[in-house]
N, C-alpha and C positions, 0 to 999 in steps of 0.2 A: 503494501499500500504507499502512496506518497505522501511523505510528510510535510505541511508546510512550512513556509522559512520562520514566520512567526505564530504563534499558537493564538486559535480560534479560541480555546477554554483549557483553562490546568488546574491540577488536583492534586494538592498538596500532599504529600507523606513526611513522616515524622522518623527517621531512619536511625534507628539505636538498636544496643544488643537484644531486646523483646522483637523488635520488628526488625530486622536487618534488610540487606537488600536483595536476595532471594525469598524471603517471606514476601517484600514489595514485586518480585518478578511475581508471583504468584497470583497478586492480585490485578495484574496488567490486562488480562482479557476482561476481567469486571469493569475495570475500567472503559475500555472499550465499546463494552456495550451498553455501559453507563450514557458514552457520549463524548468521552472527557478525548481531546484532542492531544494535551502534552500531559505527561508525566512531572512533577514540581517534587523536590528530594530536598531536603536540609539538609545542612554541609556533611559532608563526606571524610572529608581529611581526616587522618587521625587523631582524636581528643582526648583529654584527661579521662582516665580511669574510671567508668561508671557515668560520664558525660552521658544525658538523653538529647541535651540540645544540639552539643556538637560545635556549640561556638567559641570554645577553648581547645583551639587547635593546638597539638603541640609537635607536629611534624609533617611539613608541607608535600614531602615526598611519599606519599603512597596516601591509598584508602583505607581508612580504620579497618583493623583486621576483625574489630570487635562489632563492626558494622556490614561484615560481608566481604571484607576484603577488595583486590582487584578482582577475583571469579568473580564475587557477587555482585560489581558493576557490571560486569562483558554480560553475566546471566540477564539482568534487569534491562541493562541497553538493547540486547539482541534481541528480548521477550518485545519490549518497546517498540523497536520498528518494525520486528513483526507485524505487529498487530497496525504499525501505520502512527503511531504514536512517538511523537519527541519528548525529548530528555530536557528538563532543565534543571541545574543545580544552584543552589546556596551556596556563596563560598563569603570568606570570611576575610578581608585585606587589610583592616583596622589593626588586628588584636593577636596575639596568640594567649593561651592559657600556661600560668607558670608557676600553679597552687603545689605542684609537684618536681620542682626544679630536675630530677634525677630522669622524669620523663622527655623533657625539652631541651636537645641539646644544643641549642642555640643559647637558652639562659643558662643552659650551666657552664658552656664555655665563659659567656659573660663574668658571670659568676667566679668564674676559676682565675681567669686571667684578666679582669677589668677592663681599663683603658688600652691595654693589649689584646684584647680579644678580635678575632676575625668578626662579631659581632655588634664590637661594640657600637658602630653606627647602625645597627640594623633596630636597636631599642632606640627610643629616644629619650635618653637620659641626662640631667645636666650634673654633668660629674663634678664640676667647680662647685655646686650646692652641696653636694656631700661629701666635700673634704677628699674628691675621689674615690669615695666609695657610693655603690646601690643602698639606699635606704629600703629594707625590707622589714615593712610594718606586720610582726608577727608575735609579739612579746606580748605576755600577759598584762603584766604591767610596768611602769614607768621606774619602779624601783632597781637601782642596779645589782641588788639582790637574785633580779631575776634572772640574769645571764648565770646563775649558778644552776641551772636547772641543762644548761648545755654541758654535752657529755662526747667526747671523740672515738671514732670507731676507724673501721678501715673495710672497704669496699671494693672489690674488684681488685685487691692489692695497694689501692690508694686511700690516705686516710679523711675522712668526712665529718665533719661538726653533722651535733643533732641536737636537736632540740623538741624535747616528745618524740612525735612520729614524722617531724620538716627533717629533711636531709640536703643539706649543703656541701659543695666543694670545698678543700682545703689548698690553696695556691701552694705552687712547688716552692719547696726551701722555708715553709712559714710554720712547721710543726717540728720542734724538736724533741728528746727527751725530758719528761721533767717538765712539761708547760701543762700547766693547764687550759681545759676547755677554752676558757675563759679568755686565757693569754693569746691563744691561737687565734679567736674568733678576732681580737685588736686588731690582727694583721693583716686580715683579709679584705678583700675586693669589694666587699659588701658589709655592712653594718644591719644587723637586727635591731629592730626596736620597738616599742611600742604601740600598738596598731592604732590608736587614738592617734599618732603622730603624723599618721597619712595625711589628716584633713588638711594639713598645715606645713610640713616638711619634707613629704614625696618627692623625690627626684625623680621620677619617671612618669613618663605619661600612660595612663591606664584606658579604658574603656569606661566611658563616666568617671563611678567611683569606686569601680570594682578591683580590686587591689591585685586580685590573680588573673587578671588581662592585662598584660600590657603589651601598650602601643608598638607598633613595629612602623616603620620609614619606609612605605615603599615607593615614594619620591625618588628613592635612590634607585638606580635602574636594575644594582647588581642584586638590593631586597626584593625588588620587586621579580626578577629570574629566578632567584633560589625559592620565593615564595610560592610561584606558577609556575613550577616547573611541570609537576602532575597537572594541574588543569590544562597548561596549553595541549599536554598530551593526549586528553581526553577527546580535543579537537583532532586533532593530528590523527587517531585511532578511529575517528568517530563514533567514540562514544556518548558525548554529550551535544547538543545543538544548541544550548542557549545557557546563560548564567543569570542571577539575582546577587544582584551586590549588596553585602551587608553594610548600613554605615558608611556609606561614602562622605557624611559630613566630617568622620573625623582625620579625614585624610588632608594631608595638607594642599594637596594638587588634583580633587576629583576631576576636571576635564580630561587634565593630560592620563591620570591611571585610565579614564576610561580608553581615551585616545589608544595605549598602550594593548588596552584589554584586547579591542580590537585587532588588533596588530595580531596578535597570537590566538585568536578565534576565527580569523578571517570574516571580519565584521559580522558575528554571530549576533542572532538575538538575546540583548542583555534589557535588564530591568536593575535600577536603582531605588534602594529600600529608603526614598527621601520623602521627610513630611515637608508638606507644604503650608504655608500657614496664610490665612486669609485670603488677599487677593493675589499671593505669591504666584509666579510662573515657575514652571523647572527651566531652565536655562536650555534654550533654542539651540547653541550650539553640541550640546554633550552628544557624545556615540552613545545612545541608550535610545527604546520605543517608550521608557517612561519608567515612571515610578510603582511602587505593589500595591499603589490603591489605596491608601488611608485617605487622600483626597477626595475619592468618591463616596468613603464607608457611610459619612454621616450624611450626606446626601439622601441616601435610602431613607435612614432613619426620619428624618426631620421631614420629609412628603408623608410620613406615616400620623404625625403627633398634630395633634389639634393644637388650633394657637389660641383657644378660648380658654383652655388650662393656664396659660402661663401666669396671668393676675392670681390665680387661688392658690398656685401652688409656690410664685414667689412670696405671697404673704404668709403662707406657712414658712417657709424658710427664713421670712425674717423673725417670725415669733420664737422658733426653735433658738435664731443667735441672738434674742435677747435687744434687736433693733429696728429701729424704724423703718429700716429699707433690707432688702434683698441683699444678699452676697456682692459685692462689686469686684466684679473678677478679674479689672486689670490691676484694683489694688493688691487684689489678692495673689495676684503672681507675681504682681513685685515685691510682696513679701517674702514668700516662697521662693522666686529666685534668688533675691537677697541672699537669704537664708543660708541656700546652695553655696551661693558667690562668699560668704564671712565662714561657712562653716566645712562641709566636705567636700568640696573643692576651691579653699582656699589655697590649697597647694599649688594648683594651676594659674589661679590670679596672681600669686605672690611671683611664679616663672615667667607671666609677660611682663611685671613690673620690675624683674632684674635683668631682664632683656631693654629695657627702656633705659633704666636709672645704673645698673651696673651690681654689683653685688648686695649693696645696705641700700634698697629700694627705700624713698620716704614715705613716711604712713601713707602721703596725701594721694600718691601714687597709686599705690595698692586701693583706697578707698575709690579712687575716680573709675578705675579696671573696673574693680566689681561693679560699679553703679554701671557702666557703659553696658556689662555682660546683663546685667538683669534688664536692662531699659531694650535690650537690643529688640524688635520685635518679631523676626524671624529666625530660621535656626542658625541660619551664621549667611554670609558676604562670600562671595568671589572674584576678587577685587581682579577688574575692574568694574565687573559686574554685580549689583548689587548696593552701590556705592551709598544708594537713598535709602537702604536700610543703616546704615552706618551716620548716616545726615539725621535720622529720624533718633538715632538713640543719643548721638552729641544735644539735640535740642532739647533731648528729654530729661539727661541730665546735667544740663547747664540749666534748667529748670528747679531742679533739686538740689543743686548741689552750686548754689551762685557763688559761695566763698572761692569755690575751687576753680573760679575761672582761666588764670593762668596755668593751673597744672593741666586743666583738660585742654586748653589750646595745643601743649606742649603734648600729651600725649596723644592727641589724634591725629597731630602732626606726623607720627611716625606711624600710628594706625594706617592712615591713607596710604601709603608708601607699600604696594603691594607686592614689593621683594626684601622689606623688613623684616628679619624673622619674627620682631612679634607682633607684626602685621598679619604675619601667617598662622602664627600660632594663636592669636586671638580667633582667628577664623574658625579655627578647629576647637574653641575652647566655649565659642557660647551657645553651640548646640548643647554641649556638655550641661551649662547650666541650664536652658531650656528642657531639656527632658528630665536631667532628676527635680526641676522645680516646679513643672507643670503636669507632666505624664505621670509623675509619682510619688509628688505631692499634692496640690492644689487639685489634681483629677479626686482626691480622697480626701477633698475638705467640701467641693461645691456638693451640694446635694440636692437643689432645687427639682430635677428631673436624673437620676443618673446615668442614664442611656445617652445624655449630650454627652458626660465626662470619657468620651474616648478617643482611642491614639488618633490622630489626624485631624479631630474634631475642634469644634469653639464652643464652647460649653455657654457661652454667654449667646448666641445664637439658637432660640429655643427652635424653632419651624422654619418652614419654607413653601411656598407658593406652590402651584403646581406649575406656574407659568416660571416661575423662579429654577423650579427643578430643569426642565427641557432647557431652558438656557444653559445650563451648569452642563446638560449632555451633549447640546450640541456643539457647544464650545471643546468638549473632551473627543468629538469626532471627528473635529477639523483639527485640531493641533496634536494629540496621542492618540490615531486611532488603533495603535496596538499594546497600549501600557496595558497594567492589572490592571482588574478591582476586586473589590475584596468585600465580604460581610464580618469574617473570623479570619483571625490567625493565630499564629503562637504567643502573639504580644498583645493581642487583643484584653483590654479591661472585662469586657464579657464578651460573650458570643452573639452573634447576632442573631439567636433564637430568645436568648437573655432578652437584648435587647428590644426584640422585637413586643415581646407582653410587657415589658416598663413601659414601653410608649402609651400603651392604652392607661396610664395613669393619670395621663395627661386630658382622658375622657371622661374619668371619673374621678377627677382633684377633690371634690367636695369629701365622697365617699373614702380617698386615700387619707385624708386630711381627719377624718374620724378613726378611721380605723390604726391609723400610727399613735394618733393621742391613746385609743384604748391598749396597743402595744406595750407604750410608754411606761399605763398604769402598770399594766401587771407582770411587765419585767424591764426595771430601770435600769437603764447605763448610767445616766449623767452627764451625757454629750448630744442634745437633740441633732446635732447635724448629723452627726456619725449614727445617731441611732435611726434617721430617714435614710442614709446610706446603706445601713446592714439591712434594714427590714425590706427596702426597693429591692436589693440584691438575693433576698434569700424570695421574696416572693415571686423575681424572674426565674431564678434557677430552680424551684420546687417543681418536682422532689427533688433532695438532695440528703446526702448519708450527713449523719452528725459529724464526722470526721471531716467532710470536705468543708462545711460550714464554721468549722473550731477554725480550720485552716485558713480559711479565706478571712475570716472576723479578725484573725492575729494581724494577718498581713496589709489589711486595707487599715485599720487603726494606727499601725506602727508607720505604714507608709505618709499617711496622714501628720505624723509627726507633730501631734496636738494632744490630746489627752494621754499618750502613750508613746515612746519610740523604739528603734531598733534600740539603741544603744545604753538608754534608760527606762526600762519598762517600768510601767506603773501597775504595781503588784496588784493595788486594789483596784485602778477602774478597770485592768483585764478580767480579774476576777469575776465583777458584776457583766462585762460583756461576755466571758463564757458562760454564765448564769445563764444568760439572754438564752443564748445559741440553745443550751442544752433544756431550755423551756418548751422550745420548738418541739421537742420531742417528749417531754416529760409532764409538762402543765397543759392540763385539755383545756383551758381559757386559751390561753397562745395557741397551741396547735389549732384549736378551733379557729380562733379570728385568720391563722394562715391559710389554713383549708379554704374559710369564706370566701376571701380577697381572690386567692386566686381561682375560685368559681368565678368570680364576677369577672376576671380578663382573660379567662384562658380560652375562651373561643374568640376572640377578637384579637389575641397574642397570635392565636393561629393563623389568623386571616393575615394579621400584619406579616408572620414568618414567610408566608406563602408570596405574598405582595411583596414583599424587600427582593424574595428569591428570582422571581420572575423579573422583575427591573436588572437586577443585577446581571442575570444570565442570559437577557436578551440584551442589555442594554451597552452602548459605544465601549470601545474596550473589550481585552480579552479576560470574561470572569473567571477568576480561581473559585473552586470549592476546596475548601480548608476539610481535611482528613475526618471523614464521618459525617461532615453537614448535610449529606443529602438526606438523613432523617432528623428528627428535633434533635440537636445540640444543646444541652443547657451547662454549658462550662461558663467556670468563671477564670481570675487572673491564672496566668503560669503558675505551677507546674499542670494545675487542675486542668486546661485546657487539653494538654498532651495525652490525656487517657487511652487506653487501648479502644482499638478501636474491632468492633464484631464485622466483619467483611462477612460473614457468614451468614448471616442476617440479613444483610443488605442486597447478598445474591439472591436468598430467597425470596425477596420484596421484587426483585428486579425483575426474578424470573415468570413472578404471578403476572406484572403486568406487561412482561410483553407478551405473553399468552393472552391478555384481554381485559384484566383486572382494572377496575376504577373504584381503589380504596377509598373509605369514607375518611373525611378529618376525623384522627381520635389520635390517644396517646402513642400508636406505634410510630406515628410520624411517615408511613407510607405513602399518603398524599403528597408531603413534602417532595419525598422520592420520585414519586411519578413524576411532578413539575420538572424537579431537575432533569429526567432523563429525555424527556420529549424536548424541553426547550434545548438542551447539549445538542441531544439528537439533528433538531431541526438547525441549528446555528452550522453543526457541521458537515451535516449533509448536503445542507442549500444556504450556503455562504451569502447567495445573489439577495437572500431575503433580509439582508440584516444590513446595509449599504448605506441608509440614510436613517436622519430622523426625523418627525415631523409630526405634533401633536396631532392627536383627532380634536374633533369635536363631539362633546355630549350636550345635549339637551334634556333638558326636563329637571321638577321640583330635586332633585338627588343628583344631579351634574357634579355637584361639588365634592361628593365620595369616588367621583371615578378618574382615573388616570389612563388614557388612551393614547397611545402612539400608531403611528406608523413606521417600522424598519427598512421597508423599502421591500414592502408584500408582504411580511408577517405584519401582524396586526396585535400589539400587545396589548391586556385590560388588566385594572390591577383597582380593587378597592382599597379606599382609606377611608380612617375615622368610623368604623363599622358599627362600633357604637350608637353614635348618633343618629345612624342609616338606618340600625333598625328602630330606635325608638322614634325616630320621625316617618317609619311604616313602609321601609324597602324602598325598593328602585320605583315600584311604580310605573308610571307610565316614561323614564327615563330611555332615549334613544343614543345609540354611538350611530355617529354618520358617518360612515366608508364609502370609497369608491364602488361602481356597481360590480358582480362579480358574485363569483360562487367560492365558497368558504367553509374549510375545517377545520373544528377547533380540536389540536392534537392533543388536548388533554382528557377529551369526553367522546371525542368522535365523531359530535353532531355535524351538523352540515346548515349553513346556512347562505341564503340568499338576498341579493339587493342590498341595496345601499343602507339600509338603514334596519338595526338591529336591536328590538329592545334586551335592556340589560337584565331583567328578571327570567329572560329567557336564556340568558346567554351564560349568566352567572347564578343559575340553579344550582348547580354541583360543587362547583369550584367557585371564590372567591376574585378568582383568577382565569384568566382564558387568554390561549395565543393560535390565533386565525391564521391560517396559510393556504394560499390557491388550492382550492380543489384541483386534482387531476382534469385535462379537458376533456378525457374518454369518460368521465363520469363513475369513473371508479372512486370509491367510498372506503375508507380505511375505519369507518364506525367501530366503536370498539362499546355502545351504549344503545341497549335498545330501542330509545325513543328513534321515531322516526327523524328525516331533514325537517327542519323547520327553515321556513319561508316568511320573512316578517317583513318583508317589502310593502310599503304602505300602513303598515300599523303604526 
């Protein structure tokens, strides 16, 4: 079968020891039958032992044996190509895993030889700041006596230093008979320090604030070549067809990196994990087909959110905060970003200051830089592109720090120079502060409607109109027709189906306000906004196990960094929080409240899920299905969203659908699988029906509850705001207007003729429809017992 140069759709698989490349090969035929065009794999290079995500690569030279190794990749690739599927692989150019130095030969060599190491320039180390040593933040305290825990040993005939289970090399000639481990440590090219010192004193670049992920300098051609030797081989050997690039914003020169990637892949399909803020557009000159779809994700939610619920939910939010006004999003993220710049990423800010001021930077320089990264409105600039974002940050900093005008001018004169090391590093740093301050902190403080708090989305934007939605899709088709779109990923805070159910709360805002009040009385925690976030998430993810909800509550509360934190847990608060989670299972009154409100939103949530899925699967861009997402997937944040997928069950449901089953909308989720397979198959087998994007007119009392689109022959119809629709009496005489002709709804098999179609008939079985032109010979692929329907003239 012929493979397309750009995927029409993808299906993400999380490759790990428990589901390796051989296991993935076994599901390829199922993916083909589902309608998938390309299989999309999580990182494959050798990672830290036990890593389920693979983003902590320790060896660029080979496919991870724990993930199936070289043979497994050949097996998967051969199987995919046999069935006509392309292979897209996630790669990690920004950093390497250094949690276990012995596993990473580059890092081990760096620690053993210091500035004389072959890899001294591969890792982004500020040697001068560490006095010629790499600071490794692993010690349990800052007390000098902590070093007494060090021991000396021998590994493969060479001396090694041990700090409990951590093993480090000993530089040649630095260990003498009779020396203590502490004395030997003092002579090494690294210094083990108290882990909290990483916030302000770390001297190597990391992935965000993860000490065990050390940044590498792929802007250095030798580093690029050595770290991409296996990746390049995948293309010369015909094993891979495209790449997904993780976190390009961490690189010194993303555009240059993508150009080099194009060289070694022969211009293959490449996507970038790039988050766009507001009206920001992806650089047009990058060698990429587009982003991985976070910019699209929020649009599918907001078209399904009832704007009428905004005031009531905002009022609730204000009351929970004890304020007269709802949360001010811009001030909130200013506070959380500044907290990150002064806290866990202060070492990065101080390194910037050293690049400008020298070894002893002025406090005012540090403060101005911290404010600039705080007020930076997008993830980063790519000077000279994006200079307007720096200008905006400068204006905001000047307003907030009027007394620092001279320092600001001096700092900004450096940052405007694209060649200056401080300017390059500032661009790498601003995205770190944005990610940690917004995604990983503020998203857990905003609770007006928590489905809004998603990667790439803007919580301050409550909803969009159908007209705004259509305009955004038309822009995507015009600018990046091959970019990925998504509903769920390994990084989303809540899966698409969880958000779809939470979206319904916008339609029942008064009911939710009352329910939350009762839950807070029955199981008080003591933090109103967090309680709102937690209970919304529990309702969205229900049914969920006790273990999953405890893990989520702990992560969400500590990420919020408000009532409790990762570094200093508030035991009293967390005890109440965990008691509230237990009450869901043990307290009949609390359990009844949860089940009652879930009953209120369940069916509307299913309607939203099907609508969201159909809009994404048929919309502009290349839709990705995150593993298992063809059935209901009520996953919360990582690692909950990496749970094992039951492919046998999905094969069973797909087989029944292929045989003609039209499943009911129920707890099985089979109806979603029907929508998924019919949409993907239509798109793969008839791409000519998905070449344009034109809104279609709907007339009647319920017209506002329909989204209708002509994609170039395929007609997509989706229900929105289904609670209000039902309360108003349903579709009644609402009509969809299309060009004259015969069409078949591929979901139900019903035939429709003429230019006007009653939505009450079209959407009688499902709240969504996908119409394609009927075969000219009159052949019908009806899977429903009802006869063809002619609504012309009705």
